[in-house]
PyMOL Python script that loads the backbone (N, CA, C, O; Angstrom):
from pymol import cmd

cmd.read_pdbstr("""\
ATOM      1  N   MET A   1     137.854 116.406 122.056  1.00  0.00           N
ATOM      2  CA  MET A   1     139.178 116.416 121.491  1.00  0.00           C
ATOM      3  C   MET A   1     139.873 115.095 121.837  1.00  0.00           C
ATOM      4  O   MET A   1     139.890 114.698 123.003  1.00  0.00           O
ATOM      5  N   ALA A   2     140.433 114.423 120.862  1.00  0.00           N
ATOM      6  CA  ALA A   2     141.132 113.156 121.076  1.00  0.00           C
ATOM      7  C   ALA A   2     142.585 113.420 121.409  1.00  0.00           C
ATOM      8  O   ALA A   2     143.233 114.273 120.802  1.00  0.00           O
ATOM      9  N   VAL A   3     143.086 112.684 122.375  1.00  0.00           N
ATOM     10  CA  VAL A   3     144.473 112.839 122.789  1.00  0.00           C
ATOM     11  C   VAL A   3     145.181 111.508 122.580  1.00  0.00           C
ATOM     12  O   VAL A   3     144.635 110.458 122.918  1.00  0.00           O
ATOM     13  N   GLY A   4     146.389 111.539 122.026  1.00  0.00           N
ATOM     14  CA  GLY A   4     147.138 110.313 121.806  1.00  0.00           C
ATOM     15  C   GLY A   4     148.625 110.571 121.936  1.00  0.00           C
ATOM     16  O   GLY A   4     149.060 111.707 122.126  1.00  0.00           O
ATOM     17  N   CYS A   5     149.393 109.511 121.832  1.00  0.00           N
ATOM     18  CA  CYS A   5     150.854 109.623 121.917  1.00  0.00           C
ATOM     19  C   CYS A   5     151.441 109.827 120.535  1.00  0.00           C
ATOM     20  O   CYS A   5     150.983 109.219 119.568  1.00  0.00           O
ATOM     21  N   GLY A   6     152.442 110.671 120.434  1.00  0.00           N
ATOM     22  CA  GLY A   6     153.136 110.860 119.164  1.00  0.00           C
ATOM     23  C   GLY A   6     152.351 111.723 118.205  1.00  0.00           C
ATOM     24  O   GLY A   6     151.316 112.291 118.552  1.00  0.00           O
ATOM     25  N   GLY A   7     152.863 111.810 116.990  1.00  0.00           N
ATOM     26  CA  GLY A   7     152.242 112.637 115.964  1.00  0.00           C
ATOM     27  C   GLY A   7     151.171 111.878 115.208  1.00  0.00           C
ATOM     28  O   GLY A   7     150.825 110.751 115.562  1.00  0.00           O
ATOM     29  N   PRO A   8     150.653 112.498 114.172  1.00  0.00           N
ATOM     30  CA  PRO A   8     149.612 111.832 113.388  1.00  0.00           C
ATOM     31  C   PRO A   8     150.164 110.611 112.670  1.00  0.00           C
ATOM     32  O   PRO A   8     151.312 110.593 112.228  1.00  0.00           O
ATOM     33  N   MET A   9     149.323 109.593 112.564  1.00  0.00           N
ATOM     34  CA  MET A   9     149.744 108.366 111.892  1.00  0.00           C
ATOM     35  C   MET A   9     149.494 108.499 110.400  1.00  0.00           C
ATOM     36  O   MET A   9     148.487 109.064 109.974  1.00  0.00           O
ATOM     37  N   GLU A  10     150.414 107.978 109.617  1.00  0.00           N
ATOM     38  CA  GLU A  10     150.233 107.952 108.177  1.00  0.00           C
ATOM     39  C   GLU A  10     149.740 106.567 107.783  1.00  0.00           C
ATOM     40  O   GLU A  10     150.218 105.551 108.286  1.00  0.00           O
ATOM     41  N   GLN A  11     148.791 106.551 106.890  1.00  0.00           N
ATOM     42  CA  GLN A  11     148.254 105.277 106.435  1.00  0.00           C
ATOM     43  C   GLN A  11     149.209 104.675 105.408  1.00  0.00           C
ATOM     44  O   GLN A  11     149.630 105.342 104.463  1.00  0.00           O
ATOM     45  N   GLU A  12     149.542 103.399 105.612  1.00  0.00           N
ATOM     46  CA  GLU A  12     150.409 102.712 104.669  1.00  0.00           C
ATOM     47  C   GLU A  12     149.610 102.291 103.453  1.00  0.00           C
ATOM     48  O   GLU A  12     148.419 101.992 103.544  1.00  0.00           O
ATOM     49  N   ASP A  13     150.288 102.271 102.307  1.00  0.00           N
ATOM     50  CA  ASP A  13     149.635 101.793 101.092  1.00  0.00           C
ATOM     51  C   ASP A  13     149.386 100.308 101.201  1.00  0.00           C
ATOM     52  O   ASP A  13     150.133  99.602 101.878  1.00  0.00           O
ATOM     53  N   GLY A  14     148.341  99.819 100.542  1.00  0.00           N
ATOM     54  CA  GLY A  14     148.044  98.394 100.512  1.00  0.00           C
ATOM     55  C   GLY A  14     149.056  97.669  99.644  1.00  0.00           C
ATOM     56  O   GLY A  14     149.925  98.304  99.045  1.00  0.00           O
ATOM     57  N   PRO A  15     148.957  96.361  99.567  1.00  0.00           N
ATOM     58  CA  PRO A  15     149.898  95.593  98.758  1.00  0.00           C
ATOM     59  C   PRO A  15     149.753  95.933  97.279  1.00  0.00           C
ATOM     60  O   PRO A  15     148.654  96.212  96.799  1.00  0.00           O
ATOM     61  N   ASP A  16     150.867  95.907  96.567  1.00  0.00           N
ATOM     62  CA  ASP A  16     150.866  96.159  95.131  1.00  0.00           C
ATOM     63  C   ASP A  16     150.488  94.863  94.430  1.00  0.00           C
ATOM     64  O   ASP A  16     151.336  93.999  94.202  1.00  0.00           O
ATOM     65  N   LEU A  17     149.205  94.732  94.088  1.00  0.00           N
ATOM     66  CA  LEU A  17     148.722  93.486  93.508  1.00  0.00           C
ATOM     67  C   LEU A  17     149.297  93.227  92.124  1.00  0.00           C
ATOM     68  O   LEU A  17     149.306  92.083  91.670  1.00  0.00           O
ATOM     69  N   ALA A  18     149.772  94.248  91.450  1.00  0.00           N
ATOM     70  CA  ALA A  18     150.359  94.060  90.122  1.00  0.00           C
ATOM     71  C   ALA A  18     151.713  93.364  90.190  1.00  0.00           C
ATOM     72  O   ALA A  18     152.197  92.861  89.175  1.00  0.00           O
ATOM     73  N   SER A  19     152.332  93.327  91.363  1.00  0.00           N
ATOM     74  CA  SER A  19     153.648  92.711  91.486  1.00  0.00           C
ATOM     75  C   SER A  19     153.588  91.283  92.009  1.00  0.00           C
ATOM     76  O   SER A  19     154.625  90.726  92.371  1.00  0.00           O
ATOM     77  N   GLN A  20     152.407  90.675  92.059  1.00  0.00           N
ATOM     78  CA  GLN A  20     152.276  89.302  92.533  1.00  0.00           C
ATOM     79  C   GLN A  20     153.070  88.366  91.636  1.00  0.00           C
ATOM     80  O   GLN A  20     153.278  88.656  90.458  1.00  0.00           O
ATOM     81  N   GLU A  21     153.514  87.244  92.190  1.00  0.00           N
ATOM     82  CA  GLU A  21     154.346  86.294  91.446  1.00  0.00           C
ATOM     83  C   GLU A  21     153.625  85.710  90.239  1.00  0.00           C
ATOM     84  O   GLU A  21     154.223  85.579  89.171  1.00  0.00           O
ATOM     85  N   ALA A  22     152.359  85.358  90.387  1.00  0.00           N
ATOM     86  CA  ALA A  22     151.617  84.743  89.301  1.00  0.00           C
ATOM     87  C   ALA A  22     150.168  85.200  89.363  1.00  0.00           C
ATOM     88  O   ALA A  22     149.646  85.465  90.446  1.00  0.00           O
ATOM     89  N   PRO A  23     149.515  85.295  88.211  1.00  0.00           N
ATOM     90  CA  PRO A  23     148.104  85.666  88.240  1.00  0.00           C
ATOM     91  C   PRO A  23     147.265  84.544  88.829  1.00  0.00           C
ATOM     92  O   PRO A  23     147.681  83.386  88.839  1.00  0.00           O
ATOM     93  N   LEU A  24     146.089  84.892  89.316  1.00  0.00           N
ATOM     94  CA  LEU A  24     145.184  83.871  89.832  1.00  0.00           C
ATOM     95  C   LEU A  24     144.752  82.968  88.690  1.00  0.00           C
ATOM     96  O   LEU A  24     144.511  83.448  87.583  1.00  0.00           O
ATOM     97  N   PRO A  25     144.651  81.666  88.939  1.00  0.00           N
ATOM     98  CA  PRO A  25     144.245  80.764  87.867  1.00  0.00           C
ATOM     99  C   PRO A  25     142.782  80.955  87.498  1.00  0.00           C
ATOM    100  O   PRO A  25     141.962  81.310  88.345  1.00  0.00           O
ATOM    101  N   ASP A  26     142.457  80.718  86.227  1.00  0.00           N
ATOM    102  CA  ASP A  26     141.070  80.747  85.774  1.00  0.00           C
ATOM    103  C   ASP A  26     140.517  79.340  85.950  1.00  0.00           C
ATOM    104  O   ASP A  26     140.862  78.436  85.189  1.00  0.00           O
ATOM    105  N   CYS A  27     139.678  79.156  86.931  1.00  0.00           N
ATOM    106  CA  CYS A  27     139.148  77.828  87.269  1.00  0.00           C
ATOM    107  C   CYS A  27     137.779  77.573  86.660  1.00  0.00           C
ATOM    108  O   CYS A  27     137.187  76.521  86.900  1.00  0.00           O
ATOM    109  N   SER A  28     137.265  78.513  85.877  1.00  0.00           N
ATOM    110  CA  SER A  28     135.895  78.405  85.389  1.00  0.00           C
ATOM    111  C   SER A  28     135.668  77.184  84.503  1.00  0.00           C
ATOM    112  O   SER A  28     134.552  76.667  84.459  1.00  0.00           O
ATOM    113  N   ASN A  29     136.681  76.716  83.804  1.00  0.00           N
ATOM    114  CA  ASN A  29     136.538  75.540  82.939  1.00  0.00           C
ATOM    115  C   ASN A  29     137.227  74.318  83.528  1.00  0.00           C
ATOM    116  O   ASN A  29     137.577  73.392  82.797  1.00  0.00           O
ATOM    117  N   GLU A  30     137.423  74.306  84.832  1.00  0.00           N
ATOM    118  CA  GLU A  30     138.143  73.225  85.501  1.00  0.00           C
ATOM    119  C   GLU A  30     137.196  72.472  86.428  1.00  0.00           C
ATOM    120  O   GLU A  30     137.016  72.874  87.578  1.00  0.00           O
ATOM    121  N   PRO A  31     136.580  71.373  85.945  1.00  0.00           N
ATOM    122  CA  PRO A  31     135.618  70.652  86.783  1.00  0.00           C
ATOM    123  C   PRO A  31     136.278  69.783  87.854  1.00  0.00           C
ATOM    124  O   PRO A  31     135.605  69.348  88.788  1.00  0.00           O
ATOM    125  N   ASN A  32     137.554  69.528  87.738  1.00  0.00           N
ATOM    126  CA  ASN A  32     138.265  68.658  88.673  1.00  0.00           C
ATOM    127  C   ASN A  32     139.020  69.477  89.703  1.00  0.00           C
ATOM    128  O   ASN A  32     138.922  70.704  89.728  1.00  0.00           O
ATOM    129  N   ALA A  33     139.770  68.800  90.546  1.00  0.00           N
ATOM    130  CA  ALA A  33     140.585  69.463  91.556  1.00  0.00           C
ATOM    131  C   ALA A  33     142.049  69.434  91.122  1.00  0.00           C
ATOM    132  O   ALA A  33     142.603  68.368  90.852  1.00  0.00           O
ATOM    133  N   ASN A  34     142.666  70.603  91.058  1.00  0.00           N
ATOM    134  CA  ASN A  34     144.093  70.749  90.805  1.00  0.00           C
ATOM    135  C   ASN A  34     144.638  71.644  91.905  1.00  0.00           C
ATOM    136  O   ASN A  34     144.579  72.870  91.807  1.00  0.00           O
ATOM    137  N   LEU A  35     145.165  71.028  92.948  1.00  0.00           N
ATOM    138  CA  LEU A  35     145.542  71.751  94.150  1.00  0.00           C
ATOM    139  C   LEU A  35     147.023  71.610  94.481  1.00  0.00           C
ATOM    140  O   LEU A  35     147.660  70.603  94.173  1.00  0.00           O
ATOM    141  N   HIS A  36     147.540  72.643  95.110  1.00  0.00           N
ATOM    142  CA  HIS A  36     148.850  72.573  95.760  1.00  0.00           C
ATOM    143  C   HIS A  36     148.568  72.427  97.243  1.00  0.00           C
ATOM    144  O   HIS A  36     147.849  73.238  97.827  1.00  0.00           O
ATOM    145  N   ARG A  37     149.130  71.403  97.849  1.00  0.00           N
ATOM    146  CA  ARG A  37     148.999  71.198  99.290  1.00  0.00           C
ATOM    147  C   ARG A  37     150.314  71.594  99.951  1.00  0.00           C
ATOM    148  O   ARG A  37     151.391  71.209  99.497  1.00  0.00           O
ATOM    149  N   TYR A  38     150.212  72.363 101.023  1.00  0.00           N
ATOM    150  CA  TYR A  38     151.388  72.898 101.720  1.00  0.00           C
ATOM    151  C   TYR A  38     151.508  72.262 103.102  1.00  0.00           C
ATOM    152  O   TYR A  38     150.525  72.121 103.830  1.00  0.00           O
ATOM    153  N   TYR A  39     152.741  71.880 103.443  1.00  0.00           N
ATOM    154  CA  TYR A  39     153.014  71.171 104.696  1.00  0.00           C
ATOM    155  C   TYR A  39     154.004  71.951 105.548  1.00  0.00           C
ATOM    156  O   TYR A  39     154.684  72.858 105.067  1.00  0.00           O
ATOM    157  N   ASN A  40     154.071  71.579 106.825  1.00  0.00           N
ATOM    158  CA  ASN A  40     154.948  72.279 107.764  1.00  0.00           C
ATOM    159  C   ASN A  40     156.402  71.861 107.668  1.00  0.00           C
ATOM    160  O   ASN A  40     157.275  72.585 108.147  1.00  0.00           O
ATOM    161  N   ASP A  41     156.696  70.701 107.057  1.00  0.00           N
ATOM    162  CA  ASP A  41     158.085  70.258 106.961  1.00  0.00           C
ATOM    163  C   ASP A  41     158.269  69.352 105.740  1.00  0.00           C
ATOM    164  O   ASP A  41     157.302  69.011 105.058  1.00  0.00           O
ATOM    165  N   ALA A  42     159.516  68.968 105.474  1.00  0.00           N
ATOM    166  CA  ALA A  42     159.844  68.157 104.300  1.00  0.00           C
ATOM    167  C   ALA A  42     159.228  66.767 104.344  1.00  0.00           C
ATOM    168  O   ALA A  42     159.040  66.144 103.299  1.00  0.00           O
ATOM    169  N   ALA A  43     158.912  66.271 105.532  1.00  0.00           N
ATOM    170  CA  ALA A  43     158.298  64.947 105.677  1.00  0.00           C
ATOM    171  C   ALA A  43     156.781  64.997 105.467  1.00  0.00           C
ATOM    172  O   ALA A  43     156.104  63.971 105.537  1.00  0.00           O
ATOM    173  N   HIS A  44     156.248  66.211 105.206  1.00  0.00           N
ATOM    174  CA  HIS A  44     154.807  66.416 105.009  1.00  0.00           C
ATOM    175  C   HIS A  44     154.009  65.908 106.209  1.00  0.00           C
ATOM    176  O   HIS A  44     153.012  65.203 106.056  1.00  0.00           O
ATOM    177  N   THR A  45     154.465  66.279 107.396  1.00  0.00           N
ATOM    178  CA  THR A  45     153.840  65.836 108.639  1.00  0.00           C
ATOM    179  C   THR A  45     152.464  66.442 108.862  1.00  0.00           C
ATOM    180  O   THR A  45     151.513  65.722 109.165  1.00  0.00           O
ATOM    181  N   VAL A  46     152.346  67.763 108.716  1.00  0.00           N
ATOM    182  CA  VAL A  46     151.088  68.452 108.989  1.00  0.00           C
ATOM    183  C   VAL A  46     150.697  69.300 107.781  1.00  0.00           C
ATOM    184  O   VAL A  46     151.481  70.127 107.317  1.00  0.00           O
ATOM    185  N   LEU A  47     149.491  69.092 107.277  1.00  0.00           N
ATOM    186  CA  LEU A  47     148.951  69.899 106.190  1.00  0.00           C
ATOM    187  C   LEU A  47     148.581  71.261 106.762  1.00  0.00           C
ATOM    188  O   LEU A  47     147.780  71.347 107.693  1.00  0.00           O
ATOM    189  N   ILE A  48     149.168  72.345 106.202  1.00  0.00           N
ATOM    190  CA  ILE A  48     148.914  73.685 106.730  1.00  0.00           C
ATOM    191  C   ILE A  48     148.121  74.565 105.766  1.00  0.00           C
ATOM    192  O   ILE A  48     147.716  75.667 106.137  1.00  0.00           O
ATOM    193  N   GLY A  49     147.888  74.096 104.522  1.00  0.00           N
ATOM    194  CA  GLY A  49     147.100  74.897 103.591  1.00  0.00           C
ATOM    195  C   GLY A  49     146.975  74.240 102.237  1.00  0.00           C
ATOM    196  O   GLY A  49     147.696  73.294 101.922  1.00  0.00           O
ATOM    197  N   GLU A  50     146.048  74.751 101.433  1.00  0.00           N
ATOM    198  CA  GLU A  50     145.850  74.292 100.069  1.00  0.00           C
ATOM    199  C   GLU A  50     145.473  75.490  99.210  1.00  0.00           C
ATOM    200  O   GLU A  50     144.887  76.455  99.702  1.00  0.00           O
ATOM    201  N   SER A  51     145.809  75.427  97.926  1.00  0.00           N
ATOM    202  CA  SER A  51     145.362  76.446  96.991  1.00  0.00           C
ATOM    203  C   SER A  51     145.285  75.844  95.599  1.00  0.00           C
ATOM    204  O   SER A  51     146.031  74.923  95.265  1.00  0.00           O
ATOM    205  N   GLY A  52     144.376  76.374  94.791  1.00  0.00           N
ATOM    206  CA  GLY A  52     144.236  75.920  93.425  1.00  0.00           C
ATOM    207  C   GLY A  52     142.790  75.920  92.981  1.00  0.00           C
ATOM    208  O   GLY A  52     141.960  76.646  93.528  1.00  0.00           O
ATOM    209  N   CYS A  53     142.495  75.101  91.985  1.00  0.00           N
ATOM    210  CA  CYS A  53     141.142  75.005  91.434  1.00  0.00           C
ATOM    211  C   CYS A  53     140.433  73.795  92.025  1.00  0.00           C
ATOM    212  O   CYS A  53     141.016  72.720  92.171  1.00  0.00           O
ATOM    213  N   TYR A  54     139.162  73.996  92.361  1.00  0.00           N
ATOM    214  CA  TYR A  54     138.375  72.907  92.918  1.00  0.00           C
ATOM    215  C   TYR A  54     136.941  73.055  92.424  1.00  0.00           C
ATOM    216  O   TYR A  54     136.255  74.014  92.777  1.00  0.00           O
ATOM    217  N   CYS A  55     136.492  72.109  91.611  1.00  0.00           N
ATOM    218  CA  CYS A  55     135.115  72.074  91.108  1.00  0.00           C
ATOM    219  C   CYS A  55     134.697  73.387  90.441  1.00  0.00           C
ATOM    220  O   CYS A  55     133.587  73.869  90.667  1.00  0.00           O
ATOM    221  N   GLY A  56     135.564  73.957  89.637  1.00  0.00           N
ATOM    222  CA  GLY A  56     135.231  75.159  88.879  1.00  0.00           C
ATOM    223  C   GLY A  56     135.458  76.472  89.581  1.00  0.00           C
ATOM    224  O   GLY A  56     135.167  77.522  89.009  1.00  0.00           O
ATOM    225  N   GLY A  57     135.968  76.457  90.804  1.00  0.00           N
ATOM    226  CA  GLY A  57     136.192  77.698  91.541  1.00  0.00           C
ATOM    227  C   GLY A  57     137.575  77.735  92.162  1.00  0.00           C
ATOM    228  O   GLY A  57     138.216  76.701  92.349  1.00  0.00           O
ATOM    229  N   LEU A  58     138.019  78.926  92.474  1.00  0.00           N
ATOM    230  CA  LEU A  58     139.312  79.101  93.133  1.00  0.00           C
ATOM    231  C   LEU A  58     139.172  78.708  94.594  1.00  0.00           C
ATOM    232  O   LEU A  58     138.225  79.126  95.261  1.00  0.00           O
ATOM    233  N   TYR A  59     140.102  77.911  95.097  1.00  0.00           N
ATOM    234  CA  TYR A  59     140.043  77.365  96.449  1.00  0.00           C
ATOM    235  C   TYR A  59     141.340  77.715  97.159  1.00  0.00           C
ATOM    236  O   TYR A  59     142.423  77.506  96.611  1.00  0.00           O
ATOM    237  N   TYR A  60     141.242  78.245  98.373  1.00  0.00           N
ATOM    238  CA  TYR A  60     142.437  78.589  99.143  1.00  0.00           C
ATOM    239  C   TYR A  60     142.101  78.599 100.623  1.00  0.00           C
ATOM    240  O   TYR A  60     141.085  79.155 101.038  1.00  0.00           O
ATOM    241  N   TRP A  61     142.967  77.977 101.414  1.00  0.00           N
ATOM    242  CA  TRP A  61     142.846  78.084 102.867  1.00  0.00           C
ATOM    243  C   TRP A  61     144.225  77.883 103.477  1.00  0.00           C
ATOM    244  O   TRP A  61     145.091  77.256 102.866  1.00  0.00           O
ATOM    245  N   GLY A  62     144.430  78.404 104.661  1.00  0.00           N
ATOM    246  CA  GLY A  62     145.656  78.187 105.417  1.00  0.00           C
ATOM    247  C   GLY A  62     146.835  78.985 104.917  1.00  0.00           C
ATOM    248  O   GLY A  62     146.694  80.076 104.363  1.00  0.00           O
ATOM    249  N   ALA A  63     148.007  78.406 105.129  1.00  0.00           N
ATOM    250  CA  ALA A  63     149.273  79.068 104.814  1.00  0.00           C
ATOM    251  C   ALA A  63     149.997  78.331 103.695  1.00  0.00           C
ATOM    252  O   ALA A  63     149.652  77.203 103.345  1.00  0.00           O
ATOM    253  N   ARG A  64     150.997  78.988 103.150  1.00  0.00           N
ATOM    254  CA  ARG A  64     151.844  78.372 102.131  1.00  0.00           C
ATOM    255  C   ARG A  64     153.228  78.142 102.714  1.00  0.00           C
ATOM    256  O   ARG A  64     153.649  78.829 103.645  1.00  0.00           O
ATOM    257  N   SER A  65     153.924  77.168 102.154  1.00  0.00           N
ATOM    258  CA  SER A  65     155.302  76.915 102.560  1.00  0.00           C
ATOM    259  C   SER A  65     156.061  76.346 101.377  1.00  0.00           C
ATOM    260  O   SER A  65     155.471  76.057 100.336  1.00  0.00           O
ATOM    261  N   VAL A  66     157.364  76.184 101.532  1.00  0.00           N
ATOM    262  CA  VAL A  66     158.177  75.598 100.463  1.00  0.00           C
ATOM    263  C   VAL A  66     157.964  74.097 100.365  1.00  0.00           C
ATOM    264  O   VAL A  66     158.358  73.488  99.370  1.00  0.00           O
ATOM    265  N   TYR A  67     157.354  73.487 101.369  1.00  0.00           N
ATOM    266  CA  TYR A  67     157.104  72.047 101.380  1.00  0.00           C
ATOM    267  C   TYR A  67     155.696  71.802 100.826  1.00  0.00           C
ATOM    268  O   TYR A  67     154.703  71.921 101.542  1.00  0.00           O
ATOM    269  N   SER A  68     155.635  71.462  99.554  1.00  0.00           N
ATOM    270  CA  SER A  68     154.337  71.316  98.919  1.00  0.00           C
ATOM    271  C   SER A  68     154.321  70.133  97.961  1.00  0.00           C
ATOM    272  O   SER A  68     155.357  69.577  97.596  1.00  0.00           O
ATOM    273  N   GLU A  69     153.106  69.775  97.572  1.00  0.00           N
ATOM    274  CA  GLU A  69     152.920  68.762  96.544  1.00  0.00           C
ATOM    275  C   GLU A  69     151.732  69.177  95.698  1.00  0.00           C
ATOM    276  O   GLU A  69     150.828  69.867  96.170  1.00  0.00           O
ATOM    277  N   TYR A  70     151.742  68.755  94.455  1.00  0.00           N
ATOM    278  CA  TYR A  70     150.648  69.065  93.533  1.00  0.00           C
ATOM    279  C   TYR A  70     149.738  67.849  93.449  1.00  0.00           C
ATOM    280  O   TYR A  70     150.201  66.731  93.222  1.00  0.00           O
ATOM    281  N   ILE A  71     148.448  68.073  93.633  1.00  0.00           N
ATOM    282  CA  ILE A  71     147.452  67.009  93.624  1.00  0.00           C
ATOM    283  C   ILE A  71     146.481  67.277  92.486  1.00  0.00           C
ATOM    284  O   ILE A  71     145.941  68.376  92.359  1.00  0.00           O
ATOM    285  N   GLN A  72     146.269  66.266  91.667  1.00  0.00           N
ATOM    286  CA  GLN A  72     145.285  66.370  90.600  1.00  0.00           C
ATOM    287  C   GLN A  72     144.273  65.258  90.819  1.00  0.00           C
ATOM    288  O   GLN A  72     144.597  64.078  90.685  1.00  0.00           O
ATOM    289  N   GLU A  73     143.058  65.633  91.154  1.00  0.00           N
ATOM    290  CA  GLU A  73     142.002  64.656  91.426  1.00  0.00           C
ATOM    291  C   GLU A  73     140.915  64.782  90.373  1.00  0.00           C
ATOM    292  O   GLU A  73     140.518  65.890  90.011  1.00  0.00           O
ATOM    293  N   CYS A  74     140.440  63.662  89.888  1.00  0.00           N
ATOM    294  CA  CYS A  74     139.375  63.666  88.882  1.00  0.00           C
ATOM    295  C   CYS A  74     138.090  63.157  89.481  1.00  0.00           C
ATOM    296  O   CYS A  74     137.073  63.084  88.791  1.00  0.00           O
TER     297      CYS A  74
END
""", "prot")
cmd.dss("prot")
cmd.show_as("cartoon", "prot")
cmd.util.cbc("prot")
cmd.orient("prot")
């Protein structure tokens, strides 16, 4: 018999993916890099993440912030 504190825990619902701000980009026909780079401050001191299309696939790492720039590399 398992003993714990409090009553039974209720499982929370996962995120509502239908309410996301924008759909994921279709990168299948994108041979180049079209990325958003995210920084820790307005001076773009430290790169904290990137997201977008890279060589035909969806690319994402790190965190997002309001301090960003769009990079298009061919």
